[in-house]
C-alpha positions in Angstrom: -110.5 176.2 217.3 -110.3 172.5 217.0 -106.5 171.8 217.2 -103.5 173.5 219.1 -102.0 173.8 215.6 -104.4 176.8 214.9 -103.1 178.8 217.8 -100.8 181.6 216.8 -98.6 181.1 219.9 -98.0 177.4 218.7 -97.1 178.6 215.2 -94.7 181.2 216.6 -93.2 178.7 219.0 -92.6 176.3 216.1 -90.9 178.9 214.1 -88.7 179.6 217.1 -87.8 176.0 217.6 -86.6 175.8 213.8 -84.6 179.0 214.3 -82.9 177.4 217.5 -82.0 174.4 215.7 -80.3 176.3 213.0 -78.6 178.7 215.4 -77.1 175.8 217.5 -75.4 174.2 214.5 -73.0 177.1 214.6 -72.0 176.6 218.3 -68.7 175.3 219.1 -68.5 171.5 219.3 -67.5 171.7 223.2 -71.0 173.1 223.9 -72.8 170.3 222.0 -73.7 168.4 225.2 -74.2 171.6 227.4 -75.7 174.7 225.9 -76.8 173.2 222.7 -78.8 170.5 224.4 -80.4 173.1 226.9 -81.5 175.3 224.0 -82.9 172.5 222.1 -84.9 171.0 225.0 -86.3 174.4 225.9 -87.4 175.3 222.5 -89.1 171.8 222.2 -90.8 172.2 225.7 -92.6 175.4 224.4 -94.6 173.5 221.7 -95.0 170.5 223.8 -96.7 172.4 226.8 -99.0 174.4 224.6 -100.1 171.2 222.8 -100.6 169.4 226.1 -102.4 172.2 227.7 -104.6 172.5 224.8 -106.0 169.2 225.6 -106.7 170.0 229.2 -110.3 170.3 230.0 -110.1 173.3 232.5 -108.9 176.8 231.6 -106.7 177.2 234.7 -104.9 173.9 233.7 -104.3 175.3 230.2 -103.1 178.5 231.6 -100.7 176.5 233.8 -99.1 175.0 230.8 -99.0 178.3 228.9 -96.9 179.7 232.0 -94.6 176.7 231.8 -94.1 177.3 227.9 -93.3 181.1 228.8 -90.7 179.7 231.3 -89.2 177.6 228.6 -88.9 180.6 226.2 -87.0 182.4 228.8 -84.5 179.5 228.9 -84.4 179.4 225.0 -83.6 183.1 224.6 
């Protein structure tokens, strides 16, 4: 693999990110700066951590970014 965009986990997290963006549009206005913001940031964090971890030299560093991505998924769900 040459880029993180080829990773299945990155593709799936990108799909989740799109679904989260659509979902929060239906949330009540009073949640706009609370729950909506948290869901959006968590879903973005997943793809960002996978991409950043892919660029790390050592496997253990990459694994740490994947664990952080997993944590973001728990926040997004």
